N, C-alpha and C positions, 0 to 999 in steps of 0.2 A: 303455534296454537292460536295466534291472534285472529285467524280467519275461521275459527271453529263455528261461530254463529252463522256465518254465510254458508259454511259447509252443511250444517244441520238443516238449514232452510232448503238448500239444494237437494239434499237427500229426500226431504219430504215432498218436494216437487216431483222427484223421480217416483216416489211411492204413490210415494200418490200416483174422477174419471172423477120438438114436443108435440108428443101427441096429446090432444085434449080429451081423448077418450081412454078410459081404463083399458089396460092390456088384458085380454082374457088369459087365464092361467090354467093349464092342464092339471089333472089330478096328480100325476107323477111329478114330484118336485124336480127330478133331473131333466124332465122335459121342458122346464122353464129355463130359458137361456137369458143370462144377465149381460149379454153383449151381442151385437149384431155384426155379422161379417159380410153382409150383402154389399157388393161393390156399388159405389156411388152414395152410400149412406153418409150423412153429414150431421155432426153435432156442433152447435154454436154455444160457446161458453163465455162467461164473464169472470174475470179474475179480479178480486177486490183486495187491496192492501189497506187494512184498517189502521196501519201505523202512518203511512205516507198519505193516506186518504186519496188514493188513486185507483182507477178502474181501467182494465185493459180487456180487449176482446180477442178471442182466437177460435179457430174451428179445427175439428178433427174429421178427416174424410177417409172412408174405407176405399182402398184400392182394389184392383182385381188380382193382386199378387199374394202369394204365400211364400214362406221361407222356412226351411228346416234348420233348427238350431238345437244342438244337444239332444237330438233324437225326437224333439217335439216339432210339430208343424205350427208355425205362427202365421197369423194373418197380418198383412201390412196395412198400416194407416199413416196418413200424412198430417203432421201438425203444422198449421199455418204460421204460428208464432216463431217456430224455429226452422221451418222448411225441412225438417228432419223426419225420418221414418220412425214409427213406433210399432212394436210387434206385440200381438196378443194371442194367447192360446187358451182354448177351452178343453179341459180333459175331465169328462164327467161333470162333477160339481165344483171342480177346481179351476180358478181363473188366474192365469199368469200374464205378466208383462215382461218384456225384454227390451231394455232401453240403455242408451249410453248414460253413464254417470257424468256429472258436470266436469268441465275441463280441469277445474281445481282439484279434482280427485283422480286425474290422469286420463279421463275420457274413456275408461274401459266400460264394457257392457256387463250388465248384471240381470239375473232373472229374479222376479219378485212374485210370490204367491199372495195376491192381494185380496182374494175372496174365496170362501168355501161355502157355496150356496146351499149345500145339503147338510151342513153342520148344524148342530142344535145350539140354542141360546146358551151363552156362557162358555162355549167351546173356544179354546185358544190355540194358536200356533205361532211359532217363533222362527225367525231367520236372522242370520248374522252376515254383515257386509264388511269385509276387510277393505280399508281405504288407507291412503297415505296422504298426510298433510305436512307440507314442508319437509319431506323426507322421513317423517315419523309415521310408522304404521300404527293404526288404531282400528278398533272394531266397533261398529255401530250395531247394537242388538235391537231388533224390531219385533215387537209382540203385538199380534192382532187378536181381537176378541169379538165374537158375535154378541151384540148387545140386544138387538130386537130383530124379529122376523115378522113378515106378513103385516106390516104396518102401512098406513097411508101417510103420505108426506106431500105437501104443496110447495113447489119451487117456482118462483116467477109466474104465479097464477095458474100453473098446471098441477093437478092432483094426480099423484102416482100411487098405485096400490101394489101390494105384495112386496114392499120395499124391505131390504135388508140393511141394518145399521151395524157398521163395523167400527170399533174403537182401536186406535193404534197408539202404542207407547214406545218411547225410545229410551235406551240406556247405553252409556259408554263406560266401560271399565275404567276405574280411576277417577271418575267424576261422581261425587255423591248425589243421591237422588234429591237431596234438599237443594242442590245447586242446579239441577236440570229437571224442570217439570214440563210435561207435555199434555195437551188436550187436543187430540186429533180425531175427528168424527167424520166418517164417510157413509154415504147413502147410495144404494144401488137399486135400480128398478128393472123389472123384466124387460127384455128386448133393448132397452135404452142404455143400461149400464150406469155409470156414475151420473147422479143428478145433483149432488152437492157434497162439498168437502169443506170442513172448518178446521183450521189449524192454528193452534196457539203453542208457542215454544218460549219458555223463559229460561235463559241460561245466565247464571251469575257465578263464575268460578275463577278465582284469582283475579286476573286482569281482563278476563273474557266476559263481556256483558252483551247479551242479545235478546231482544224481545220481538217475536214474530206473531202477527195476528192477521190471518188472511182467510179468504173464502173463495171457493170456486163454485159457481152455480150454472146449471144448464139453462140456457135461454130458449132455444128452439132446436128441433131436429127435423131432418128430412130423410126418413127411412122408408125405402120402397116396400 
């Protein structure tokens, strides 16, 4: 269990997503897509670690490939920081990712419903991820909640409209809520997808102590 802090941070990274003109939004909410699948589209992000005071850059590029996984068709993207493929699916107003868990969790792949764009404010949905740490099986329970909709948010000098704000909380059976606190906020814009994520995790349980404070911010995009 000594690696629990690193594992939690890795799970968040897994769960865990510029045009200078506002994106026009159709009247039908399901006609608004919070992800672009056009081949060649590129997102440039900065990842900020507020604990180590370091910043790294990476890009996500849409390929021309699709892949069918579990009956869903996922579009394939390439992450420059890992040189690995990431998979995203849009089903109505539901947005899924399918990615490999960190090697410390066995490297298996898992599906994550990270956004429900047609859900009302205060709507929640939960998912559970069984993982194994040092041969011990545990379950990470993830709950998402729609906090705000149709808001404006400025990230790195660009103002996005019709943004959806999602809050994520983590819980692990056997670890009291007083020992594990999370503050995870994600913001999604039409066409662009993830524009900002703020993650704070404080874990203090027995001999396990971990403090995570990180941000992911969109710098620029090139979307045909």
